[in-house]
One Martini backbone bead per residue (centre of mass of N, CA, C, O) as a GRO file, in nm:
protein
  102
    1MET     BB    1  -2.564  -0.168  -2.016
    2GLU     BB    2  -2.301  -0.062  -1.839
    3LEU     BB    3  -2.221   0.098  -1.566
    4LEU     BB    4  -2.017   0.350  -1.453
    5THR     BB    5  -1.797   0.217  -1.209
    6GLU     BB    6  -1.578   0.136  -0.976
    7GLU     BB    7  -1.633  -0.167  -0.993
    8LEU     BB    8  -1.591  -0.195  -1.298
    9VAL     BB    9  -1.300  -0.096  -1.308
   10ARG     BB   10  -1.183  -0.311  -1.118
   11GLU     BB   11  -1.267  -0.555  -1.291
   12LYS     BB   12  -1.099  -0.473  -1.543
   13LEU     BB   13  -0.811  -0.449  -1.398
   14VAL     BB   14  -0.766  -0.761  -1.361
   15ASP     BB   15  -0.647  -0.783  -1.671
   16VAL     BB   16  -0.398  -0.663  -1.557
   17ILE     BB   17  -0.057  -0.754  -1.611
   18ASP     BB   18   0.226  -0.823  -1.478
   19PRO     BB   19   0.500  -0.896  -1.677
   20GLU     BB   20   0.686  -1.030  -1.461
   21LEU     BB   21   0.484  -1.186  -1.259
   22ARG     BB   22   0.196  -1.266  -1.381
   23ILE     BB   23  -0.004  -1.060  -1.228
   24SER     BB   24  -0.247  -0.897  -1.105
   25ILE     BB   25  -0.274  -0.571  -0.999
   26MET     BB   26  -0.503  -0.628  -0.799
   27GLU     BB   27  -0.374  -0.870  -0.641
   28LEU     BB   28  -0.117  -0.689  -0.565
   29GLY     BB   29  -0.217  -0.386  -0.486
   30LEU     BB   30  -0.160  -0.133  -0.708
   31VAL     BB   31  -0.447  -0.022  -0.651
   32TYR     BB   32  -0.569   0.239  -0.453
   33GLU     BB   33  -0.761   0.418  -0.654
   34VAL     BB   34  -1.106   0.491  -0.758
   35ASP     BB   35  -1.253   0.740  -0.979
   36VAL     BB   36  -1.602   0.825  -1.059
   37LYS     BB   37  -1.700   1.109  -1.277
   38ASP     BB   38  -1.876   1.195  -1.538
   39GLY     BB   39  -1.671   0.987  -1.713
   40ASP     BB   40  -1.439   1.014  -1.514
   41VAL     BB   41  -1.121   0.854  -1.472
   42LYS     BB   42  -0.935   0.768  -1.171
   43VAL     BB   43  -0.599   0.638  -1.105
   44LEU     BB   44  -0.436   0.514  -0.824
   45TYR     BB   45  -0.094   0.406  -0.833
   46THR     BB   46   0.154   0.149  -0.837
   47LEU     BB   47   0.466  -0.012  -0.794
   48THR     BB   48   0.689  -0.246  -0.693
   49THR     BB   49   0.893  -0.022  -0.810
   50PRO     BB   50   1.051   0.271  -0.904
   51ALA     BB   51   1.237   0.086  -1.121
   52CYS     BB   52   1.023   0.000  -1.313
   53PRO     BB   53   1.045  -0.070  -1.656
   54LEU     BB   54   0.705  -0.137  -1.695
   55GLY     BB   55   0.520   0.103  -1.622
   56PRO     BB   56   0.416   0.201  -1.907
   57VAL     BB   57   0.278  -0.069  -1.975
   58ILE     BB   58   0.076  -0.076  -1.746
   59GLU     BB   59  -0.061   0.194  -1.802
   60GLY     BB   60  -0.146   0.127  -2.093
   61GLN     BB   61  -0.332  -0.106  -2.019
   62MET     BB   62  -0.528   0.052  -1.847
   63LYS     BB   63  -0.619   0.257  -2.061
   64ASP     BB   64  -0.716   0.058  -2.278
   65ILE     BB   65  -0.946  -0.062  -2.103
   66LEU     BB   66  -1.096   0.208  -2.009
   67VAL     BB   67  -1.164   0.366  -2.275
   68ASP     BB   68  -1.382   0.130  -2.369
   69LEU     BB   69  -1.584   0.213  -2.177
   70PRO     BB   70  -1.884   0.294  -2.113
   71GLY     BB   71  -1.883   0.654  -2.057
   72VAL     BB   72  -1.597   0.734  -2.123
   73LYS     BB   73  -1.406   1.041  -2.145
   74ASP     BB   74  -1.174   1.001  -1.918
   75VAL     BB   75  -0.823   0.924  -1.838
   76ALA     BB   76  -0.648   0.912  -1.523
   77MET     BB   77  -0.311   0.888  -1.411
   78GLU     BB   78  -0.161   0.804  -1.083
   79LEU     BB   79   0.158   0.803  -0.956
   80THR     BB   80   0.272   0.628  -0.659
   81PHE     BB   81   0.486   0.581  -0.337
   82THR     BB   82   0.235   0.655  -0.143
   83PRO     BB   83   0.266   0.401  -0.030
   84PRO     BB   84   0.463   0.161  -0.034
   85TRP     BB   85   0.491  -0.134  -0.157
   86ASP     BB   86   0.340  -0.428   0.020
   87PRO     BB   87   0.271  -0.758  -0.003
   88LYS     BB   88   0.193  -0.822   0.300
   89VAL     BB   89  -0.054  -0.606   0.274
   90MET     BB   90  -0.169  -0.583  -0.048
   91ALA     BB   91  -0.189  -0.863  -0.113
   92SER     BB   92  -0.333  -1.134  -0.168
   93ASP     BB   93  -0.346  -1.437  -0.028
   94ASP     BB   94  -0.288  -1.599  -0.289
   95ILE     BB   95  -0.029  -1.436  -0.362
   96LYS     BB   96   0.131  -1.484  -0.114
   97MET     BB   97   0.150  -1.787  -0.155
   98GLN     BB   98   0.278  -1.784  -0.437
   99LEU     BB   99   0.531  -1.601  -0.326
  100GLY     BB  100   0.601  -1.678  -0.016
  101ILE     BB  101   0.426  -1.474   0.172
  102TRP     BB  102   0.427  -1.441   0.556
   0.00000   0.00000   0.00000
């Protein structure tokens, strides 16, 4: 049985795909913080734009993946736009190359 850790949560969130860009939210750098304490998981995240129409879909995907992890009692999501998402800084190098951002 896997231990519930920040690392495990981050590994599982790789499977959440931005529906418009079709890229993992982790590779895009949309997850700012993950906190795991006594079975409670809190994720601080952002979206590519405050006007993102698929924000609820992305949050729902995150919750669906995390709630099924062994040892999870509660999942809390916090959306922030501070700092604003900047792919030049936050996206992985592979994604920058894929998006043509350098």
